[in-house]
FIMAR-334117 format. One record per residue (C-alpha): residue number from 1; x, y, z. Coordinates in steps of 0.1 Angstrom, whole numbers, plus 5000, padded with zeros to 4 digits. Layout:
<mifis>
[mifi NUM, [X, Y, Z]]
...
</mifis>
This chain:
<mifis>
[mifi 1, [5116, 5075, 4955]]
[mifi 2, [5126, 5105, 4976]]
[mifi 3, [5153, 5132, 4977]]
[mifi 4, [5175, 5115, 5004]]
[mifi 5, [5197, 5097, 4979]]
[mifi 6, [5206, 5130, 4962]]
[mifi 7, [5235, 5152, 4972]]
[mifi 8, [5217, 5185, 4980]]
[mifi 9, [5247, 5207, 4972]]
[mifi 10, [5265, 5236, 4989]]
[mifi 11, [5266, 5273, 4982]]
[mifi 12, [5286, 5300, 4999]]
[mifi 13, [5309, 5280, 5021]]
[mifi 14, [5338, 5303, 5034]]
[mifi 15, [5371, 5297, 5017]]
[mifi 16, [5405, 5315, 5017]]
[mifi 17, [5398, 5331, 4983]]
[mifi 18, [5361, 5340, 4990]]
[mifi 19, [5328, 5321, 4989]]
[mifi 20, [5327, 5288, 4970]]
[mifi 21, [5309, 5284, 4937]]
[mifi 22, [5278, 5261, 4937]]
[mifi 23, [5289, 5226, 4947]]
[mifi 24, [5267, 5201, 4928]]
[mifi 25, [5234, 5217, 4937]]
[mifi 26, [5206, 5197, 4918]]
[mifi 27, [5193, 5216, 4888]]
[mifi 28, [5165, 5210, 4864]]
[mifi 29, [5153, 5177, 4880]]
[mifi 30, [5122, 5166, 4899]]
[mifi 31, [5105, 5136, 4913]]
[mifi 32, [5078, 5122, 4891]]
[mifi 33, [5052, 5095, 4898]]
[mifi 34, [5050, 5070, 4869]]
[mifi 35, [5016, 5060, 4857]]
[mifi 36, [5011, 5022, 4858]]
[mifi 37, [4997, 5000, 4830]]
[mifi 38, [4962, 4991, 4841]]
[mifi 39, [4947, 4958, 4832]]
[mifi 40, [4912, 4946, 4824]]
[mifi 41, [4895, 4931, 4854]]
[mifi 42, [4911, 4898, 4864]]
[mifi 43, [4881, 4890, 4885]]
[mifi 44, [4847, 4907, 4887]]
[mifi 45, [4811, 4902, 4896]]
[mifi 46, [4798, 4872, 4878]]
[mifi 47, [4769, 4847, 4879]]
[mifi 48, [4776, 4832, 4913]]
[mifi 49, [4748, 4842, 4937]]
[mifi 50, [4772, 4848, 4966]]
[mifi 51, [4793, 4872, 4945]]
[mifi 52, [4769, 4901, 4937]]
[mifi 53, [4794, 4925, 4953]]
[mifi 54, [4831, 4923, 4957]]
[mifi 55, [4851, 4939, 4985]]
[mifi 56, [4885, 4936, 5002]]
[mifi 57, [4910, 4912, 4987]]
[mifi 58, [4946, 4903, 4987]]
[mifi 59, [4968, 4885, 4962]]
[mifi 60, [4999, 4866, 4973]]
[mifi 61, [5025, 4848, 4952]]
[mifi 62, [5030, 4817, 4972]]
[mifi 63, [5051, 4786, 4963]]
[mifi 64, [5048, 4790, 4926]]
[mifi 65, [5012, 4800, 4924]]
[mifi 66, [4991, 4832, 4928]]
[mifi 67, [4965, 4830, 4956]]
[mifi 68, [4936, 4853, 4960]]
[mifi 69, [4915, 4858, 4992]]
[mifi 70, [4885, 4881, 4987]]
[mifi 71, [4853, 4892, 5002]]
[mifi 72, [4820, 4887, 4984]]
[mifi 73, [4784, 4892, 4994]]
[mifi 74, [4750, 4883, 4979]]
[mifi 75, [4725, 4909, 4967]]
[mifi 76, [4700, 4899, 4993]]
[mifi 77, [4707, 4896, 5030]]
[mifi 78, [4692, 4870, 5052]]
[mifi 79, [4675, 4881, 5085]]
[mifi 80, [4704, 4867, 5104]]
[mifi 81, [4729, 4886, 5083]]
[mifi 82, [4710, 4918, 5089]]
[mifi 83, [4713, 4913, 5126]]
[mifi 84, [4751, 4913, 5123]]
[mifi 85, [4753, 4942, 5099]]
[mifi 86, [4781, 4965, 5111]]
[mifi 87, [4774, 4993, 5136]]
[mifi 88, [4796, 5022, 5127]]
[mifi 89, [4806, 5010, 5092]]
[mifi 90, [4830, 4985, 5076]]
[mifi 91, [4829, 4947, 5071]]
[mifi 92, [4797, 4941, 5051]]
[mifi 93, [4781, 4907, 5059]]
[mifi 94, [4791, 4882, 5033]]
[mifi 95, [4817, 4856, 5027]]
[mifi 96, [4855, 4852, 5024]]
[mifi 97, [4863, 4834, 4992]]
[mifi 98, [4893, 4819, 4975]]
[mifi 99, [4908, 4816, 4940]]
[mifi 100, [4941, 4804, 4924]]
[mifi 101, [4960, 4813, 4893]]
[mifi 102, [4991, 4801, 4874]]
[mifi 103, [4998, 4836, 4859]]
[mifi 104, [4979, 4862, 4880]]
[mifi 105, [4954, 4869, 4852]]
[mifi 106, [4934, 4837, 4847]]
[mifi 107, [4917, 4826, 4879]]
[mifi 108, [4900, 4794, 4890]]
[mifi 109, [4875, 4793, 4919]]
[mifi 110, [4880, 4758, 4933]]
[mifi 111, [4851, 4739, 4950]]
[mifi 112, [4865, 4738, 4985]]
[mifi 113, [4836, 4719, 5001]]
[mifi 114, [4840, 4740, 5032]]
[mifi 115, [4807, 4760, 5034]]
[mifi 116, [4771, 4752, 5027]]
[mifi 117, [4755, 4778, 5006]]
[mifi 118, [4719, 4772, 4994]]
[mifi 119, [4722, 4735, 5003]]
[mifi 120, [4755, 4729, 4984]]
[mifi 121, [4792, 4730, 4993]]
[mifi 122, [4803, 4732, 4957]]
[mifi 123, [4817, 4767, 4960]]
[mifi 124, [4849, 4785, 4968]]
[mifi 125, [4836, 4800, 5001]]
[mifi 126, [4860, 4796, 5031]]
[mifi 127, [4838, 4811, 5057]]
[mifi 128, [4814, 4839, 5066]]
[mifi 129, [4826, 4875, 5071]]
[mifi 130, [4814, 4906, 5088]]
[mifi 131, [4829, 4924, 5118]]
[mifi 132, [4801, 4915, 5143]]
[mifi 133, [4799, 4879, 5130]]
[mifi 134, [4813, 4856, 5157]]
[mifi 135, [4819, 4829, 5131]]
[mifi 136, [4834, 4851, 5105]]
[mifi 137, [4868, 4860, 5091]]
[mifi 138, [4868, 4893, 5073]]
[mifi 139, [4898, 4895, 5049]]
[mifi 140, [4922, 4923, 5058]]
[mifi 141, [4957, 4909, 5053]]
[mifi 142, [4972, 4874, 5050]]
[mifi 143, [5009, 4869, 5056]]
[mifi 144, [5033, 4840, 5060]]
[mifi 145, [5052, 4841, 5093]]
[mifi 146, [5087, 4828, 5089]]
[mifi 147, [5091, 4824, 5127]]
[mifi 148, [5059, 4803, 5133]]
[mifi 149, [5055, 4765, 5134]]
[mifi 150, [5039, 4749, 5103]]
[mifi 151, [5004, 4747, 5118]]
[mifi 152, [5005, 4785, 5123]]
[mifi 153, [5026, 4796, 5093]]
[mifi 154, [4998, 4816, 5077]]
[mifi 155, [4984, 4845, 5098]]
[mifi 156, [4956, 4870, 5093]]
[mifi 157, [4937, 4896, 5112]]
[mifi 158, [4903, 4913, 5110]]
[mifi 159, [4883, 4937, 5132]]
[mifi 160, [4855, 4929, 5155]]
[mifi 161, [4837, 4948, 5182]]
[mifi 162, [4819, 4946, 5215]]
[mifi 163, [4794, 4969, 5232]]
[mifi 164, [4805, 4983, 5266]]
[mifi 165, [4782, 4997, 5293]]
[mifi 166, [4801, 5016, 5319]]
[mifi 167, [4833, 4999, 5307]]
[mifi 168, [4820, 4964, 5310]]
[mifi 169, [4812, 4942, 5280]]
[mifi 170, [4776, 4934, 5272]]
[mifi 171, [4764, 4900, 5258]]
[mifi 172, [4763, 4898, 5220]]
[mifi 173, [4735, 4922, 5209]]
[mifi 174, [4722, 4930, 5174]]
[mifi 175, [4712, 4965, 5161]]
[mifi 176, [4676, 4961, 5173]]
[mifi 177, [4686, 4952, 5208]]
[mifi 178, [4711, 4981, 5211]]
[mifi 179, [4683, 5004, 5199]]
[mifi 180, [4660, 4991, 5226]]
[mifi 181, [4687, 4996, 5252]]
[mifi 182, [4692, 5032, 5241]]
[mifi 183, [4654, 5039, 5243]]
[mifi 184, [4653, 5024, 5278]]
[mifi 185, [4682, 5046, 5290]]
[mifi 186, [4665, 5076, 5275]]
[mifi 187, [4632, 5068, 5292]]
[mifi 188, [4651, 5067, 5325]]
[mifi 189, [4659, 5103, 5319]]
[mifi 190, [4695, 5100, 5306]]
[mifi 191, [4705, 5126, 5280]]
[mifi 192, [4720, 5115, 5246]]
[mifi 193, [4754, 5128, 5258]]
[mifi 194, [4752, 5106, 5289]]
[mifi 195, [4741, 5076, 5269]]
[mifi 196, [4770, 5081, 5245]]
[mifi 197, [4795, 5083, 5274]]
[mifi 198, [4781, 5051, 5291]]
[mifi 199, [4773, 5030, 5260]]
[mifi 200, [4804, 5026, 5239]]
[mifi 201, [4813, 5004, 5210]]
[mifi 202, [4849, 4990, 5215]]
[mifi 203, [4867, 4979, 5183]]
[mifi 204, [4890, 4949, 5186]]
[mifi 205, [4916, 4933, 5164]]
[mifi 206, [4912, 4896, 5161]]
[mifi 207, [4940, 4872, 5151]]
[mifi 208, [4938, 4840, 5130]]
[mifi 209, [4963, 4813, 5122]]
[mifi 210, [4963, 4786, 5095]]
[mifi 211, [4986, 4758, 5082]]
[mifi 212, [4975, 4763, 5046]]
[mifi 213, [4957, 4796, 5042]]
[mifi 214, [4923, 4779, 5040]]
[mifi 215, [4916, 4763, 5073]]
[mifi 216, [4917, 4791, 5099]]
[mifi 217, [4917, 4791, 5137]]
[mifi 218, [4906, 4822, 5156]]
[mifi 219, [4927, 4831, 5186]]
[mifi 220, [4907, 4829, 5218]]
[mifi 221, [4913, 4866, 5227]]
[mifi 222, [4916, 4898, 5206]]
[mifi 223, [4952, 4905, 5198]]
[mifi 224, [4947, 4942, 5205]]
[mifi 225, [4920, 4967, 5216]]
[mifi 226, [4933, 5001, 5205]]
[mifi 227, [4914, 5032, 5212]]
[mifi 228, [4893, 5047, 5183]]
[mifi 229, [4876, 5033, 5153]]
[mifi 230, [4889, 5005, 5130]]
[mifi 231, [4864, 5006, 5102]]
[mifi 232, [4888, 5003, 5073]]
[mifi 233, [4915, 4979, 5062]]
[mifi 234, [4939, 4974, 5091]]
[mifi 235, [4971, 4955, 5084]]
[mifi 236, [4993, 4932, 5105]]
[mifi 237, [5025, 4914, 5092]]
[mifi 238, [5059, 4903, 5104]]
[mifi 239, [5089, 4925, 5095]]
[mifi 240, [5119, 4903, 5091]]
[mifi 241, [5144, 4932, 5092]]
[mifi 242, [5129, 4947, 5123]]
[mifi 243, [5122, 4913, 5140]]
[mifi 244, [5088, 4925, 5152]]
[mifi 245, [5052, 4922, 5141]]
[mifi 246, [5039, 4955, 5127]]
[mifi 247, [5004, 4968, 5125]]
[mifi 248, [4990, 4997, 5105]]
[mifi 249, [4956, 5009, 5118]]
[mifi 250, [4930, 5035, 5112]]
[mifi 251, [4936, 5066, 5132]]
[mifi 252, [4915, 5097, 5138]]
[mifi 253, [4924, 5134, 5141]]
[mifi 254, [4899, 5163, 5139]]
[mifi 255, [4872, 5142, 5122]]
[mifi 256, [4897, 5130, 5095]]
[mifi 257, [4910, 5095, 5090]]
[mifi 258, [4947, 5089, 5096]]
[mifi 259, [4972, 5060, 5097]]
[mifi 260, [4986, 5047, 5130]]
[mifi 261, [5014, 5022, 5136]]
[mifi 262, [5021, 4997, 5164]]
[mifi 263, [5047, 4970, 5169]]
[mifi 264, [5049, 4939, 5191]]
[mifi 265, [5073, 4911, 5197]]
[mifi 266, [5043, 4887, 5196]]
[mifi 267, [5014, 4883, 5172]]
[mifi 268, [4988, 4875, 5199]]
[mifi 269, [4996, 4902, 5225]]
[mifi 270, [5019, 4929, 5237]]
[mifi 271, [5011, 4956, 5211]]
[mifi 272, [5024, 4991, 5218]]
[mifi 273, [5000, 5020, 5219]]
[mifi 274, [4995, 5031, 5182]]
[mifi 275, [5010, 5064, 5171]]
[mifi 276, [5001, 5085, 5141]]
[mifi 277, [5024, 5082, 5111]]
[mifi 278, [5006, 5095, 5081]]
[mifi 279, [4977, 5120, 5075]]
[mifi 280, [4965, 5147, 5052]]
[mifi 281, [4984, 5179, 5058]]
[mifi 282, [4983, 5216, 5048]]
[mifi 283, [4996, 5209, 5013]]
[mifi 284, [4965, 5187, 5005]]
[mifi 285, [4931, 5200, 4995]]
[mifi 286, [4910, 5209, 5026]]
[mifi 287, [4884, 5183, 5018]]
[mifi 288, [4909, 5154, 5014]]
[mifi 289, [4908, 5125, 5037]]
[mifi 290, [4929, 5092, 5038]]
[mifi 291, [4909, 5060, 5036]]
[mifi 292, [4920, 5024, 5029]]
[mifi 293, [4957, 5016, 5028]]
[mifi 294, [4977, 4989, 5011]]
[mifi 295, [5012, 4984, 5026]]
[mifi 296, [5040, 4969, 5004]]
[mifi 297, [5078, 4965, 5003]]
[mifi 298, [5098, 4973, 4972]]
[mifi 299, [5115, 4939, 4964]]
[mifi 300, [5152, 4942, 4970]]
[mifi 301, [5150, 4977, 4982]]
[mifi 302, [5150, 4995, 5016]]
[mifi 303, [5118, 5014, 5007]]
[mifi 304, [5084, 5008, 5023]]
[mifi 305, [5054, 5017, 5002]]
[mifi 306, [5020, 5028, 5013]]
[mifi 307, [4993, 5030, 4986]]
[mifi 308, [4962, 5047, 5000]]
[mifi 309, [4928, 5059, 4988]]
[mifi 310, [4927, 5096, 4989]]
[mifi 311, [4890, 5106, 4995]]
[mifi 312, [4877, 5138, 4980]]
[mifi 313, [4848, 5146, 5003]]
[mifi 314, [4836, 5173, 4980]]
[mifi 315, [4832, 5149, 4951]]
[mifi 316, [4826, 5117, 4971]]
[mifi 317, [4853, 5099, 4951]]
[mifi 318, [4886, 5081, 4958]]
[mifi 319, [4918, 5077, 4938]]
[mifi 320, [4950, 5060, 4949]]
[mifi 321, [4981, 5080, 4960]]
[mifi 322, [5016, 5068, 4971]]
[mifi 323, [5037, 5075, 5002]]
[mifi 324, [5072, 5061, 5007]]
[mifi 325, [5093, 5055, 5038]]
[mifi 326, [5127, 5042, 5047]]
[mifi 327, [5118, 5030, 5082]]
[mifi 328, [5080, 5024, 5081]]
[mifi 329, [5075, 5053, 5105]]
[mifi 330, [5082, 5086, 5087]]
[mifi 331, [5064, 5088, 5054]]
[mifi 332, [5069, 5112, 5025]]
[mifi 333, [5050, 5116, 4992]]
[mifi 334, [5069, 5120, 4959]]
[mifi 335, [5040, 5140, 4944]]
[mifi 336, [5006, 5152, 4955]]
[mifi 337, [4986, 5136, 4928]]
[mifi 338, [4972, 5101, 4922]]
[mifi 339, [4994, 5073, 4910]]
[mifi 340, [4963, 5052, 4900]]
[mifi 341, [4934, 5071, 4887]]
[mifi 342, [4897, 5062, 4885]]
[mifi 343, [4898, 5055, 4848]]
[mifi 344, [4882, 5021, 4839]]
[mifi 345, [4907, 5001, 4817]]
[mifi 346, [4892, 4993, 4783]]
[mifi 347, [4863, 5018, 4787]]
[mifi 348, [4874, 5052, 4775]]
[mifi 349, [4856, 5082, 4791]]
[mifi 350, [4843, 5060, 4819]]
[mifi 351, [4854, 5062, 4855]]
[mifi 352, [4850, 5044, 4888]]
[mifi 353, [4835, 5063, 4917]]
[mifi 354, [4860, 5048, 4942]]
[mifi 355, [4891, 5026, 4940]]
[mifi 356, [4910, 5009, 4968]]
[mifi 357, [4945, 4994, 4970]]
[mifi 358, [4954, 4959, 4983]]
[mifi 359, [4985, 4951, 5004]]
[mifi 360, [5014, 4934, 4986]]
[mifi 361, [5036, 4941, 4955]]
[mifi 362, [5035, 4909, 4934]]
[mifi 363, [5058, 4897, 4906]]
[mifi 364, [5039, 4892, 4874]]
[mifi 365, [5067, 4880, 4851]]
[mifi 366, [5089, 4896, 4824]]
[mifi 367, [5101, 4923, 4848]]
[mifi 368, [5067, 4935, 4858]]
[mifi 369, [5054, 4940, 4893]]
[mifi 370, [5018, 4945, 4902]]
[mifi 371, [4995, 4961, 4928]]
[mifi 372, [4961, 4946, 4929]]
[mifi 373, [4933, 4971, 4934]]
[mifi 374, [4895, 4971, 4931]]
[mifi 375, [4870, 4996, 4919]]
[mifi 376, [4833, 5003, 4922]]
[mifi 377, [4812, 5025, 4899]]
[mifi 378, [4793, 5038, 4928]]
[mifi 379, [4806, 5067, 4949]]
[mifi 380, [4814, 5063, 4986]]
[mifi 381, [4781, 5072, 5001]]
[mifi 382, [4760, 5055, 4974]]
[mifi 383, [4748, 5028, 4997]]
[mifi 384, [4715, 5014, 5010]]
[mifi 385, [4719, 5016, 5048]]
[mifi 386, [4684, 5002, 5055]]
[mifi 387, [4692, 4969, 5038]]
[mifi 388, [4729, 4973, 5043]]
[mifi 389, [4738, 4966, 5007]]
[mifi 390, [4749, 4984, 4975]]
[mifi 391, [4722, 4996, 4952]]
[mifi 392, [4734, 4974, 4924]]
[mifi 393, [4760, 4946, 4918]]
[mifi 394, [4795, 4961, 4918]]
[mifi 395, [4832, 4954, 4921]]
[mifi 396, [4861, 4944, 4898]]
[mifi 397, [4897, 4936, 4906]]
[mifi 398, [4925, 4949, 4884]]
[mifi 399, [4963, 4950, 4883]]
[mifi 400, [4983, 4982, 4883]]
[mifi 401, [5016, 4972, 4868]]
[mifi 402, [5050, 4988, 4867]]
[mifi 403, [5083, 4976, 4852]]
[mifi 404, [5110, 4969, 4878]]
[mifi 405, [5118, 5000, 4900]]
[mifi 406, [5097, 5023, 4878]]
[mifi 407, [5072, 5037, 4904]]
[mifi 408, [5089, 5070, 4906]]
[mifi 409, [5114, 5087, 4883]]
[mifi 410, [5141, 5114, 4888]]
[mifi 411, [5131, 5134, 4857]]
[mifi 412, [5148, 5161, 4838]]
[mifi 413, [5120, 5176, 4816]]
[mifi 414, [5146, 5196, 4796]]
[mifi 415, [5182, 5198, 4809]]
[mifi 416, [5193, 5187, 4844]]
[mifi 417, [5223, 5179, 4865]]
[mifi 418, [5223, 5159, 4898]]
[mifi 419, [5248, 5140, 4920]]
[mifi 420, [5238, 5107, 4937]]
[mifi 421, [5252, 5101, 4972]]
[mifi 422, [5284, 5082, 4976]]
[mifi 423, [5285, 5044, 4979]]
[mifi 424, [5312, 5017, 4978]]
[mifi 425, [5320, 5007, 4942]]
[mifi 426, [5315, 4969, 4936]]
[mifi 427, [5341, 4970, 4909]]
[mifi 428, [5318, 4958, 4881]]
[mifi 429, [5298, 4983, 4861]]
[mifi 430, [5276, 5014, 4866]]
[mifi 431, [5242, 5004, 4853]]
[mifi 432, [5212, 5027, 4849]]
[mifi 433, [5174, 5019, 4847]]
[mifi 434, [5164, 5049, 4825]]
[mifi 435, [5142, 5062, 4797]]
[mifi 436, [5147, 5092, 4774]]
[mifi 437, [5128, 5109, 4747]]
[mifi 438, [5139, 5105, 4711]]
[mifi 439, [5162, 5135, 4713]]
[mifi 440, [5172, 5130, 4750]]
[mifi 441, [5202, 5114, 4766]]
[mifi 442, [5220, 5107, 4798]]
[mifi 443, [5257, 5109, 4806]]
[mifi 444, [5275, 5100, 4839]]
[mifi 445, [5308, 5108, 4855]]
[mifi 446, [5323, 5094, 4887]]
[mifi 447, [5335, 5116, 4915]]
[mifi 448, [5357, 5107, 4945]]
[mifi 449, [5343, 5135, 4968]]
[mifi 450, [5322, 5166, 4969]]
[mifi 451, [5340, 5185, 4997]]
[mifi 452, [5321, 5216, 5007]]
[mifi 453, [5353, 5237, 5012]]
[mifi 454, [5364, 5233, 4976]]
[mifi 455, [5363, 5266, 4955]]
[mifi 456, [5350, 5247, 4925]]
[mifi 457, [5330, 5215, 4917]]
[mifi 458, [5349, 5183, 4924]]
[mifi 459, [5367, 5169, 4894]]
[mifi 460, [5358, 5136, 4879]]
[mifi 461, [5379, 5105, 4885]]
[mifi 462, [5404, 5100, 4857]]
[mifi 463, [5389, 5084, 4826]]
[mifi 464, [5354, 5086, 4840]]
[mifi 465, [5343, 5122, 4831]]
[mifi 466, [5314, 5135, 4811]]
[mifi 467, [5337, 5143, 4782]]
[mifi 468, [5347, 5106, 4780]]
[mifi 469, [5312, 5092, 4786]]
[mifi 470, [5293, 5076, 4758]]
[mifi 471, [5258, 5090, 4759]]
[mifi 472, [5229, 5067, 4766]]
[mifi 473, [5194, 5071, 4750]]
[mifi 474, [5163, 5050, 4746]]
[mifi 475, [5147, 5028, 4772]]
[mifi 476, [5165, 5002, 4793]]
[mifi 477, [5160, 4985, 4826]]
[mifi 478, [5197, 4979, 4831]]
[mifi 479, [5222, 4995, 4806]]
[mifi 480, [5259, 4997, 4814]]
[mifi 481, [5275, 5032, 4812]]
[mifi 482, [5307, 5032, 4791]]
[mifi 483, [5336, 5057, 4789]]
[mifi 484, [5352, 5055, 4755]]
[mifi 485, [5336, 5021, 4751]]
[mifi 486, [5349, 5007, 4785]]
[mifi 487, [5323, 4998, 4812]]
[mifi 488, [5346, 4980, 4837]]
[mifi 489, [5350, 4996, 4871]]
[mifi 490, [5375, 4969, 4884]]
[mifi 491, [5401, 4996, 4892]]
[mifi 492, [5376, 5014, 4915]]
[mifi 493, [5365, 4984, 4935]]
[mifi 494, [5362, 4992, 4972]]
[mifi 495, [5365, 5030, 4966]]
[mifi 496, [5339, 5055, 4979]]
[mifi 497, [5323, 5069, 4947]]
[mifi 498, [5296, 5094, 4938]]
[mifi 499, [5277, 5094, 4904]]
[mifi 500, [5272, 5128, 4888]]
[mifi 501, [5246, 5128, 4860]]
[mifi 502, [5238, 5151, 4831]]
[mifi 503, [5202, 5144, 4819]]
[mifi 504, [5185, 5158, 4788]]
[mifi 505, [5148, 5150, 4785]]
[mifi 506, [5153, 5119, 4805]]
[mifi 507, [5140, 5098, 4834]]
[mifi 508, [5162, 5079, 4858]]
[mifi 509, [5146, 5051, 4879]]
[mifi 510, [5175, 5033, 4896]]
[mifi 511, [5212, 5030, 4897]]
[mifi 512, [5236, 5001, 4904]]
[mifi 513, [5273, 5007, 4910]]
</mifis>
């Protein structure tokens, strides 16, 4: 996932007999994003009148079933919905809906009987959505809190907002009323700059709890009111390793969107001032901006993942990129190219205008892991702002699937050598998750140390050298390395060991020692 598990090597260390020769400097290898297998839509716009457009969603594998919370909206807005249309973007008025699946691919929309739509409660609507809707819950992220009592086990968050005049909140006002207030202030002789300073829209983060993921209770007060805009997916979850709640929020630097992070010991209050953790930099195209984010953890791994929509302002399109982190604060990017493209599965030569990731890395069976994402044929600005709706029905949910640990490869396009940092040998086998071309292979040898003051490369541990290694080739998620037919490492149990690899037209995804 990054270079920090790789021994970087040493050249030119002073020694009694002159400078050392290169000590295991990586050669001929690179980090390489691996394209996922993209599925046909597992849910898309259908014949339900409340589902003319699909938006934010999240899939969770929960107690033996797949659960989907998603935002849908009708093609026509009611007068009341138009009043609560967002000011400043994000959170289109509509509904938060629910579906379930046994396999993640075939979904049922249960009749929940919870919301009256068109005179009937035979629908899968949980509640209304929209950031200015006082009754609504706009799906951003759902998580299970292992520290909470059963009645609050499920938690979620969404954004809201309030108008402030001279720092004091105004009563609930729709767009027309805000426009009238602006006109009144202008008639009183105030300049547009003065009005903008006095009349401010304050974004808020709302918190919700639920015993079952369906019946939600809104907390009486916002859980945070960070400075700046929040009009994109903002995430909150409990980090068991850290022992804190973590939030990733929209940030803003120089008219570009960024990602900020905050933590708190409590869900409902006490959040630290958010700080910037991820943004476009000088290695990115000058028109690139970072939009919606989808946070995940790699199962059984120390890595944090951040999938995000990289927005090309020049083309008005978005594709999904990947950043990785070891602590959730400092993020790096294995490559500066999309890991999920705008190609529409099953429709060659056709592309979406924009695609967005969802939080959560979900097991899909048979060694596959999936990231749910959704796409629209429209481009970002293809939107009817007068009616606050899309020009035509749009939205489809897909899976991007990878085999276990195969998001990023350490790749040797031709011939490469690399040494993986030392670890304590468990005394069982050295196993590799790898793939080679038809004429490629991988060999491994075990090394006790790579001391920088040595005048030559460290020798291999006896009976575990390249010369004695049986070459591996083909494609395997977990193949044992053997030396003259022997895979056992029982004699090395408890020893500090490094793995030195010789790769020919090969990809290495993970190592177990």
